[in-house]
N, C-alpha and C positions, 0 to 999 in steps of 0.2 A: 258735460254742461247740464244735463238734467239733474244729476245729484246735487250740483252746486245750486241750481235754482230752487231745489226742494230743501236746501240746507241739511242734506245728509252727508255726514263725514265718515260714517262707518262703512266704507266701501271695500270690497274685495274683488280684484281682477282675477278672473279664472283663465288659466292658460288655454289657448286654442290649439288645435292640431290633434291628429289621431283619429279624426273622423267624427261624425255627429254623435254616435253612441258614446264614445269616450268623453267628448265634451259635456254631454248631458249628465253623465255619471259624475264628472268632476263637480259640476254645479250642484248636483243633488247632495254630494258629500259636504260641500261647504255650507249649504243651507241647513242640513240636518245637524251640523256641528255647532250651530248657533241657536241661542234662545230667542233670538229676534225674528220678526216676520220678514221673510225674504221679498225683495223687489228685484227681479231678474230682468235686465235690459240688455238686448243684444240683437244681432242680425238674424239669427235662426230661432224659429219658434220652438224647435225641439229642445232647447236649453232647459226648459222647466219640466221636462218629462219625469224626472225623479225627485221632484219637490212635492211632498204630500204623500198620502197613502189612501187606502181603500175607503176611509171615512169621508173623503173629500168629494164635493161636487165642483167640477171645473167648469167655469163659464167663460166661453171664448167670444170675443167680438172680432170676427174674422171673415174675409171673403171666401174662405175655403174650409172644408170640414177637417182636413188633416188626418183622416183615418183611411186613406186610400189603400186598397188592397193590392195595387199593382206596384209592389216594391221592386220587383226585378232583382238585380244584383245588389241593390241597396235597400234592404227591407226596413232599415231605420233611417228616416230622413225627415225633413220638414213636412213632407206630405203624408207620412205614415206613422209618425212617432206615437200617436194616441193608441195605436194597437198594442203598444208595449207598456201602457200605463195602467195603474190601478185607478179606482174611483169611477164616478159617472161623469159623462161629458155632454155639454150642450153648447151649440154654436149659434150665434145670431149674426146675421149680415151676409150670408152666402150670396155671392154675386150671380146675376143672370149669366147663363152660359157656362156656369160651373156645375158639374153633375157628380156629386159625391157618390162613390160606389162602395163605401165601407159600411159597417154595421154597428160601430162602437159609439156613434154620436147621434143625438137628436138635434136636428138643425132646422133653422128658419132662414128664409131669404130676407134681404134687406127690406123688402116690401111688407114683410109680416114680422118685422123684428120685435114689435111690442109683445108678441105671444110668448117671448122668453120669460116674462115675469109671471106667467100663469103656471109655470112648473113648480111642483111642491118640493122645492129644494130642502136638503138636509141642513144641519146647523153649520157645518164647515164649508166655507166657500173660498175658492181660489179664482180670482179674476185675471183674465189674460186678454191683452189687446194686441192685435196685429195691425200695423200701421196701414196695411192695404184695405182695411175695412172703411177707412175714411175717404171722403171725396177728395180727389186730387187738387181741388181749388183751395183746400185748407191745409194740406200736408204735402209731403214728398212721396205720397203713396205710389208704389210701383204699379205697373200696368196689368198685373195678374188679376183676374176676376172681372175684367171688362169694366163698364161704367156703372152709374147709379149706385154709389155707395152711400154710407151713412155719414151724418154730420156729428161733430164732437158733442154738441149739447144733448142730442138724442142718446148717444152712448153713455154720457155722464149721468143723465136722468135714470136711464134703465139700470145702470150699475148701482145707483143709490137705492133704488127700489128692490133690487135683488138682495143686497146685503143688509137691508133694514131688519134688525132684530136677529141677525145671524153673526157668526164668528168669521171674520175675514182673515184667513190664515196667510195670505201672501198675494203678490201681484206680479205680472210679467208684461213686458212690452217687447214685441217682436218686429222684425223687419225694419228696425231702426239702424240707419246707416249714417254715422257721424260725418263721413267724407262727403256723402251726397248732401247732407244737411248744410255743411259749410259752403257748398256751391250755391245753395239757395237761401242763404241768410238764416239758417236754422229755423226754417218755416214750421217744422213739426214740433219743436221743442215746446213752444208756448201751449200748443194743443195738449201734449202729453202732461206737461206740468199741471195745467188746469184740471186735467182728468184725475191725476193721482193725488194732488194735494189734499182734497177732502178726506181721503182714505188713510192718511198718515197720522 
């Protein structure tokens, strides 16, 4: 539904299965085989791990830092995938009660989200949005990260300021669950479409 609303018809469905690492590698292969800027939409944030390279500054709007070092028996997951990536990583919107323990990310809580624009970003930017960064009143955001999240207009404004004068190489939307959306009249779709449309 998101692609339809954005009038995007060049869509590739990437096969799931095989675990998070294999899924992310598949998405990376598809993205790098195309000359177009990728827009990756899926349930797992890890899916964009192999899109881009060391020249990219990745900017996340997320309630978590996703560079957790407690991978246990699953070192590549939605909570740890940044540890496997190239580039530099910045997260805005980390929720109260979430305590990142990794070292790959510079992060800001939702209460200081504006500080993200003070970063001296390089030219190549990849914007990535986890639905859980948004306040549940406006999306189907899941419960991870507790309360006090960001609102869409704030995220939209910050995104515009970050990419102003820079090269946006791609975008990602994570924690998007179309089945849950259907149960709630596609509540998040309008938010995502409004967020992405100016960047296309």
